Steps between C-alpha positions, in 0.01 A plus 500: 500500500460783748333302776716274716378140510407379848364175640153659503503501118507119487198272549407473870458121482878469466551627855257295708790363704703819559448850629488686168572834668837371623587297189818642346520434124880516500566294810254225402554508122527120468178440692321771300611364164396147592159616628424693183626224269290232665191686618495843336278640230632633170487852645728383783741355243514834319571684827766244589677559169490876551632481855770232478571463128515177303865427581442492877180296459692253283786465750263450793279251317802294393594455867159437660472164675139450400272613221186325384509340154295772330717780639817314405372466143410870494839629616681246285314630194528870590875482557566237228685277748468122514307379805797284597697815583263599782588398855141398573507254208825343621365482855180333382705231322696427818191467720253263332132529584376147553136603515502590131707203377 
């Protein structure tokens, strides 16, 4: 790929809470990966893979404190890793949600 990937290439709805012109993809890699995993479109996922690579996405997603259930299932399937290995799954088990009991 000749063109360098920038934050402007991703969907604008991902950056409603930050100044996208100052958003550094390297400095805020964890935040970027989580945003795309939970709220991105398939095009954002493809850009994410090109920019960071699957290994970095896997390592970051394994250590995220929170992921919604659908996203957890997605990354668990993509990386062929049991959900129980993800930090967010372990954290969810430690902090019960009494509203959904």
